C-alpha positions as YAML, in Angstrom:
chain: A
units: angstrom
residues:
- id: 1
  name: MET
  ca: [-28.64, -14.21, -11.31]
- id: 2
  name: THR
  ca: [-26.09, -11.91, -9.65]
- id: 3
  name: LYS
  ca: [-25.34, -8.77, -11.65]
- id: 4
  name: ILE
  ca: [-21.83, -7.31, -11.70]
- id: 5
  name: PHE
  ca: [-21.37, -3.57, -11.24]
- id: 6
  name: CYS
  ca: [-18.01, -1.86, -11.72]
- id: 7
  name: ASP
  ca: [-16.80, 0.22, -8.77]
- id: 8
  name: ILE
  ca: [-14.91, 3.07, -10.45]
- id: 9
  name: ALA
  ca: [-15.11, 6.79, -11.23]
- id: 10
  name: ASP
  ca: [-12.43, 7.10, -13.90]
- id: 11
  name: LYS
  ca: [-14.25, 8.16, -17.09]
- id: 12
  name: LYS
  ca: [-11.84, 6.37, -19.43]
- id: 13
  name: ILE
  ca: [-12.22, 3.09, -17.56]
- id: 14
  name: ILE
  ca: [-16.01, 3.51, -17.40]
- id: 15
  name: LYS
  ca: [-16.13, 3.90, -21.19]
- id: 16
  name: LYS
  ca: [-14.00, 0.77, -21.58]
- id: 17
  name: PHE
  ca: [-15.98, -1.36, -19.12]
- id: 18
  name: ASN
  ca: [-19.31, -0.09, -20.44]
- id: 19
  name: LYS
  ca: [-18.59, -2.19, -23.55]
- id: 20
  name: LYS
  ca: [-18.37, -5.38, -21.47]
- id: 21
  name: LYS
  ca: [-21.60, -7.41, -21.38]
- id: 22
  name: ILE
  ca: [-20.62, -8.76, -17.96]
- id: 23
  name: VAL
  ca: [-20.84, -5.23, -16.48]
- id: 24
  name: LYS
  ca: [-24.44, -4.22, -15.77]
- id: 25
  name: GLY
  ca: [-23.85, -0.93, -13.93]
- id: 26
  name: PHE
  ca: [-21.42, 1.33, -12.07]
- id: 27
  name: THR
  ca: [-20.96, 2.54, -8.51]
- id: 28
  name: THR
  ca: [-18.99, 5.62, -7.47]
- id: 29
  name: ASN
  ca: [-18.30, 7.52, -4.26]
- id: 30
  name: PRO
  ca: [-16.57, 10.79, -3.30]
- id: 31
  name: SER
  ca: [-13.30, 8.95, -2.61]
- id: 32
  name: LEU
  ca: [-13.27, 7.37, -6.09]
- id: 33
  name: MET
  ca: [-14.19, 10.74, -7.62]
- id: 34
  name: ARG
  ca: [-11.24, 12.39, -5.90]
- id: 35
  name: LYS
  ca: [-8.91, 9.60, -7.01]
- id: 36
  name: ALA
  ca: [-10.14, 10.06, -10.60]
- id: 37
  name: GLY
  ca: [-9.15, 13.73, -10.44]
- id: 38
  name: ALA
  ca: [-12.65, 15.24, -10.45]
- id: 39
  name: LYS
  ca: [-12.66, 18.95, -9.66]
- id: 40
  name: ASN
  ca: [-16.35, 19.71, -10.21]
- id: 41
  name: TYR
  ca: [-18.44, 16.90, -8.66]
- id: 42
  name: ALA
  ca: [-21.69, 17.68, -10.50]
- id: 43
  name: GLN
  ca: [-20.10, 18.19, -13.90]
- id: 44
  name: TYR
  ca: [-17.92, 15.11, -13.61]
- id: 45
  name: SER
  ca: [-20.87, 12.95, -12.51]
- id: 46
  name: LYS
  ca: [-22.99, 14.16, -15.44]
- id: 47
  name: GLU
  ca: [-20.19, 13.22, -17.86]
- id: 48
  name: ILE
  ca: [-20.11, 9.70, -16.38]
- id: 49
  name: LEU
  ca: [-23.89, 9.39, -16.70]
- id: 50
  name: LYS
  ca: [-23.70, 10.42, -20.35]
- id: 51
  name: ALA
  ca: [-20.98, 7.85, -21.02]
- id: 52
  name: THR
  ca: [-23.32, 4.94, -20.22]
- id: 53
  name: ASN
  ca: [-27.02, 4.10, -20.15]
- id: 54
  name: LYS
  ca: [-26.40, 1.55, -17.39]
- id: 55
  name: PRO
  ca: [-27.23, 2.35, -13.73]
- id: 56
  name: VAL
  ca: [-24.74, 4.65, -12.00]
- id: 57
  name: SER
  ca: [-24.71, 5.40, -8.26]
- id: 58
  name: CYS
  ca: [-23.64, 8.94, -7.31]
- id: 59
  name: GLU
  ca: [-23.30, 9.74, -3.62]
- id: 60
  name: VAL
  ca: [-24.44, 12.69, -1.54]
- id: 61
  name: PHE
  ca: [-21.73, 14.04, 0.75]
- id: 62
  name: ALA
  ca: [-23.64, 16.32, 3.12]
- id: 63
  name: ASP
  ca: [-23.62, 15.20, 6.75]
- id: 64
  name: ASP
  ca: [-26.99, 16.60, 7.83]
- id: 65
  name: GLU
  ca: [-30.49, 15.52, 6.83]
- id: 66
  name: LYS
  ca: [-31.59, 18.79, 5.22]
- id: 67
  name: ASN
  ca: [-28.63, 19.06, 2.87]
- id: 68
  name: MET
  ca: [-28.62, 15.33, 2.12]
- id: 69
  name: VAL
  ca: [-32.19, 15.72, 0.86]
- id: 70
  name: LEU
  ca: [-31.30, 18.80, -1.20]
- id: 71
  name: GLN
  ca: [-28.25, 17.09, -2.72]
- id: 72
  name: GLY
  ca: [-30.26, 13.93, -3.35]
- id: 73
  name: ILE
  ca: [-32.93, 15.84, -5.29]
- id: 74
  name: LYS
  ca: [-30.28, 17.58, -7.40]
- id: 75
  name: ILE
  ca: [-28.42, 14.33, -8.16]
- id: 76
  name: SER
  ca: [-31.66, 12.58, -9.14]
- id: 77
  name: LYS
  ca: [-32.08, 15.08, -11.98]
- id: 78
  name: TRP
  ca: [-28.66, 14.44, -13.52]
- id: 79
  name: GLY
  ca: [-29.81, 11.46, -15.56]
- id: 80
  name: LYS
  ca: [-32.46, 8.75, -15.92]
- id: 81
  name: ASN
  ca: [-29.89, 6.08, -15.04]
- id: 82
  name: VAL
  ca: [-28.73, 7.67, -11.79]
- id: 83
  name: TYR
  ca: [-29.18, 6.14, -8.34]
- id: 84
  name: VAL
  ca: [-28.75, 8.54, -5.43]
- id: 85
  name: LYS
  ca: [-26.32, 7.03, -2.96]
- id: 86
  name: VAL
  ca: [-27.17, 7.80, 0.68]
- id: 87
  name: PRO
  ca: [-25.24, 6.55, 3.73]
- id: 88
  name: ILE
  ca: [-27.20, 4.54, 6.27]
- id: 89
  name: THR
  ca: [-26.06, 6.99, 8.97]
- id: 90
  name: ASN
  ca: [-24.23, 10.30, 9.04]
- id: 91
  name: SER
  ca: [-20.71, 10.62, 10.51]
- id: 92
  name: LYS
  ca: [-22.20, 10.86, 14.03]
- id: 93
  name: GLY
  ca: [-24.00, 7.54, 13.66]
- id: 94
  name: LYS
  ca: [-27.51, 8.95, 13.29]
- id: 95
  name: PHE
  ca: [-29.82, 6.84, 11.12]
- id: 96
  name: MET
  ca: [-30.74, 8.74, 7.96]
- id: 97
  name: GLY
  ca: [-34.25, 7.30, 7.87]
- id: 98
  name: LYS
  ca: [-35.93, 10.67, 7.25]
- id: 99
  name: VAL
  ca: [-33.71, 11.28, 4.22]
- id: 100
  name: ILE
  ca: [-34.30, 7.78, 2.83]
- id: 101
  name: LYS
  ca: [-38.05, 8.00, 3.41]
- id: 102
  name: PHE
  ca: [-38.40, 11.45, 1.81]
- id: 103
  name: LEU
  ca: [-36.35, 10.67, -1.31]
- id: 104
  name: ASN
  ca: [-38.07, 7.29, -1.68]
- id: 105
  name: LYS
  ca: [-41.50, 8.95, -1.54]
- id: 106
  name: GLU
  ca: [-40.34, 11.30, -4.28]
- id: 107
  name: LYS
  ca: [-39.80, 8.21, -6.45]
- id: 108
  name: ILE
  ca: [-36.01, 8.72, -6.49]
- id: 109
  name: LYS
  ca: [-33.95, 5.55, -7.03]
- id: 110
  name: LEU
  ca: [-31.64, 5.00, -4.06]
- id: 111
  name: ASN
  ca: [-28.48, 3.11, -3.16]
- id: 112
  name: ILE
  ca: [-28.19, 2.95, 0.63]
- id: 113
  name: THR
  ca: [-24.50, 2.56, 1.41]
- id: 114
  name: ALA
  ca: [-22.18, 1.70, 4.32]
- id: 115
  name: VAL
  ca: [-24.55, -1.00, 5.60]
- id: 116
  name: TYR
  ca: [-22.99, -3.66, 7.84]
- id: 117
  name: HIS
  ca: [-25.81, -5.36, 9.73]
- id: 118
  name: SER
  ca: [-29.15, -6.95, 8.90]
- id: 119
  name: LYS
  ca: [-30.68, -4.75, 11.61]
- id: 120
  name: GLN
  ca: [-29.80, -1.78, 9.41]
- id: 121
  name: THR
  ca: [-31.48, -3.51, 6.47]
- id: 122
  name: LYS
  ca: [-34.60, -3.88, 8.63]
- id: 123
  name: GLN
  ca: [-34.47, -0.16, 9.47]
- id: 124
  name: ILE
  ca: [-34.33, 0.72, 5.77]
- id: 125
  name: LEU
  ca: [-37.21, -1.56, 4.82]
- id: 126
  name: LYS
  ca: [-39.42, 0.07, 7.45]
- id: 127
  name: VAL
  ca: [-39.16, 3.52, 5.83]
- id: 128
  name: ILE
  ca: [-39.43, 2.69, 2.11]
- id: 129
  name: ASN
  ca: [-42.30, 1.79, -0.21]
- id: 130
  name: LYS
  ca: [-42.52, -1.37, -2.31]
- id: 131
  name: LYS
  ca: [-42.37, 0.37, -5.69]
- id: 132
  name: THR
  ca: [-39.38, 2.71, -6.06]
- id: 133
  name: LYS
  ca: [-36.06, 0.95, -6.69]
- id: 134
  name: VAL
  ca: [-33.67, 0.66, -3.73]
- id: 135
  name: ILE
  ca: [-30.24, -0.96, -3.55]
- id: 136
  name: ILE
  ca: [-28.86, -1.87, -0.12]
- id: 137
  name: SER
  ca: [-25.05, -2.03, -0.20]
- id: 138
  name: ILE
  ca: [-23.57, -4.30, 2.47]
- id: 139
  name: PHE
  ca: [-19.80, -3.96, 2.96]
- id: 140
  name: ALA
  ca: [-18.58, -7.54, 3.06]
- id: 141
  name: GLY
  ca: [-14.87, -6.89, 2.56]
- id: 142
  name: ARG
  ca: [-14.61, -4.34, 5.31]
- id: 143
  name: MET
  ca: [-16.32, -6.76, 7.69]
- id: 144
  name: GLY
  ca: [-13.76, -9.40, 6.80]
- id: 145
  name: ASP
  ca: [-10.95, -6.89, 7.36]
- id: 146
  name: VAL
  ca: [-11.86, -6.70, 11.04]
- id: 147
  name: GLY
  ca: [-12.52, -10.41, 11.51]
- id: 148
  name: LYS
  ca: [-16.31, -10.36, 11.05]
- id: 149
  name: ASP
  ca: [-18.17, -12.96, 8.97]
- id: 150
  name: PRO
  ca: [-20.36, -11.07, 6.47]
- id: 151
  name: LEU
  ca: [-22.37, -14.08, 5.30]
- id: 152
  name: PRO
  ca: [-24.96, -14.14, 8.15]
- id: 153
  name: GLN
  ca: [-25.73, -10.45, 7.52]
- id: 154
  name: PHE
  ca: [-26.34, -11.13, 3.83]
- id: 155
  name: LYS
  ca: [-28.49, -14.20, 4.47]
- id: 156
  name: GLU
  ca: [-30.72, -12.34, 6.92]
- id: 157
  name: SER
  ca: [-30.89, -9.18, 4.77]
- id: 158
  name: ILE
  ca: [-31.90, -11.19, 1.68]
- id: 159
  name: LYS
  ca: [-34.52, -13.00, 3.74]
- id: 160
  name: LEU
  ca: [-35.91, -9.73, 5.13]
- id: 161
  name: SER
  ca: [-36.17, -8.11, 1.69]
- id: 162
  name: ARG
  ca: [-37.90, -11.00, -0.10]
- id: 163
  name: ASN
  ca: [-41.27, -9.28, -0.03]
- id: 164
  name: TYR
  ca: [-39.79, -6.14, -1.57]
- id: 165
  name: LYS
  ca: [-39.51, -6.73, -5.32]
- id: 166
  name: ASN
  ca: [-38.04, -3.24, -5.68]
- id: 167
  name: VAL
  ca: [-35.11, -3.94, -3.32]
- id: 168
  name: GLU
  ca: [-31.75, -5.40, -4.35]
- id: 169
  name: ILE
  ca: [-29.02, -6.51, -1.97]
- id: 170
  name: LEU
  ca: [-25.52, -5.59, -3.13]
- id: 171
  name: TRP
  ca: [-22.21, -7.17, -2.05]
- id: 172
  name: ALA
  ca: [-19.85, -4.22, -1.59]
- id: 173
  name: SER
  ca: [-16.13, -3.79, -0.78]
- id: 174
  name: THR
  ca: [-15.23, -6.86, -2.83]
- id: 175
  name: ARG
  ca: [-11.77, -8.19, -2.02]
- id: 176
  name: GLU
  ca: [-11.27, -11.10, -4.43]
- id: 177
  name: PRO
  ca: [-12.91, -12.70, -7.51]
- id: 178
  name: TYR
  ca: [-14.18, -15.64, -5.45]
- id: 179
  name: ASN
  ca: [-16.52, -13.20, -3.67]
- id: 180
  name: PHE
  ca: [-18.63, -13.25, -6.84]
- id: 181
  name: LEU
  ca: [-19.31, -16.97, -6.38]
- id: 182
  name: GLN
  ca: [-20.11, -16.39, -2.70]
- id: 183
  name: ALA
  ca: [-22.52, -13.58, -3.58]
- id: 184
  name: LYS
  ca: [-24.11, -15.72, -6.29]
- id: 185
  name: ASP
  ca: [-24.50, -18.67, -3.90]
- id: 186
  name: LEU
  ca: [-26.19, -16.44, -1.33]
- id: 187
  name: GLY
  ca: [-28.61, -15.03, -3.89]
- id: 188
  name: CYS
  ca: [-27.26, -11.48, -3.83]
- id: 189
  name: HIS
  ca: [-28.78, -9.42, -6.61]
- id: 190
  name: ILE
  ca: [-25.61, -7.41, -7.29]
- id: 191
  name: ILE
  ca: [-21.89, -7.42, -6.54]
- id: 192
  name: THR
  ca: [-19.78, -4.36, -7.20]
- id: 193
  name: ALA
  ca: [-16.07, -4.80, -7.84]
- id: 194
  name: PRO
  ca: [-13.10, -2.76, -9.10]
- id: 195
  name: PRO
  ca: [-11.88, -3.34, -12.69]
- id: 196
  name: PRO
  ca: [-8.95, -5.70, -11.85]
- id: 197
  name: ILE
  ca: [-11.30, -8.11, -10.05]
- id: 198
  name: ILE
  ca: [-13.86, -8.03, -12.87]
- id: 199
  name: GLU
  ca: [-11.09, -8.93, -15.34]
- id: 200
  name: LYS
  ca: [-10.21, -11.94, -13.18]
- id: 201
  name: ILE
  ca: [-13.89, -13.00, -12.98]
- id: 202
  name: GLU
  ca: [-13.88, -13.07, -16.79]
- id: 203
  name: LYS
  ca: [-11.19, -15.78, -16.59]
- id: 204
  name: PHE
  ca: [-13.30, -18.11, -14.43]
- id: 205
  name: GLY
  ca: [-13.34, -21.75, -15.53]
- id: 206
  name: ARG
  ca: [-9.65, -22.31, -16.18]
- id: 207
  name: SER
  ca: [-8.34, -25.71, -15.08]
- id: 208
  name: PHE
  ca: [-5.93, -26.42, -12.23]
- id: 209
  name: ASN
  ca: [-3.47, -27.78, -14.81]
- id: 210
  name: TYR
  ca: [-3.58, -24.47, -16.73]
- id: 211
  name: LEU
  ca: [-3.07, -22.50, -13.51]
- id: 212
  name: THR
  ca: [-0.09, -24.64, -12.52]
- id: 213
  name: LYS
  ca: [1.65, -24.13, -15.87]
- id: 214
  name: GLU
  ca: [0.83, -20.39, -15.89]
- id: 215
  name: THR
  ca: [2.28, -19.98, -12.39]
- id: 216
  name: VAL
  ca: [5.48, -21.90, -13.18]
- id: 217
  name: LYS
  ca: [5.96, -19.93, -16.41]
- id: 218
  name: GLY
  ca: [5.67, -16.71, -14.40]
- id: 219
  name: PHE
  ca: [8.38, -17.84, -11.98]
- id: 220
  name: LEU
  ca: [10.59, -18.89, -14.90]
- id: 221
  name: THR
  ca: [10.16, -15.55, -16.69]
- id: 222
  name: ASP
  ca: [11.07, -13.58, -13.56]
- id: 223
  name: THR
  ca: [14.10, -15.82, -12.94]
- id: 224
  name: LYS
  ca: [15.42, -15.15, -16.45]
- id: 225
  name: LYS
  ca: [14.79, -11.39, -16.16]
- id: 226
  name: SER
  ca: [16.67, -11.31, -12.86]
- id: 227
  name: ARG
  ca: [19.51, -13.48, -14.27]
- id: 228
  name: PHE
  ca: [19.52, -15.56, -11.12]
- id: 229
  name: LYS
  ca: [22.14, -18.29, -10.71]
- id: 230
  name: ILE
  ca: [22.67, -21.05, -8.18]
...
């Protein structure tokens, strides 16, 4: 079964989507935090964690190993449901294996983000144990944006992680509702999506006939509003 996480940092929306049974967790990042208007990163994150008992990923934003570790330790203490989000590399492309290994040994739940290749998944698996929970977030949508097929990377990553019961592969940068079915077909453990896409997933199962009528009604409504004439 593929779990759905909501990719958002807006506290009001988190409270709303926390009530949905379909939503099993939340993912955030510094960009989403900024968009939500957060001024104090730690305080804002703690408020999110208190708003739900579901898993929430909060990201470090240091760019060096020492400070990533320090930030990761601090974040891990914000709540029992927090996952510390760590990028696979820093901005210079250096693999953050030492950070991942240290935090994992400290029994800190991790979400390794910005992963694009199964080789990176292999790197992660080499430095973690088989007990502490780890999510590996593979950015499918961003691969598609530059003409890359993400499916082979997911297939290989899922295959590589089969012996790690503590590891979950996550479909990230979701672009459309259909991605949920793709992730489910692949055997992805999690897919994270923004609220509008989750709301569309909730409508799955409607017939082609219903969709045809709904589309035509939409055109008709807009025509009347615009007072078009031929």
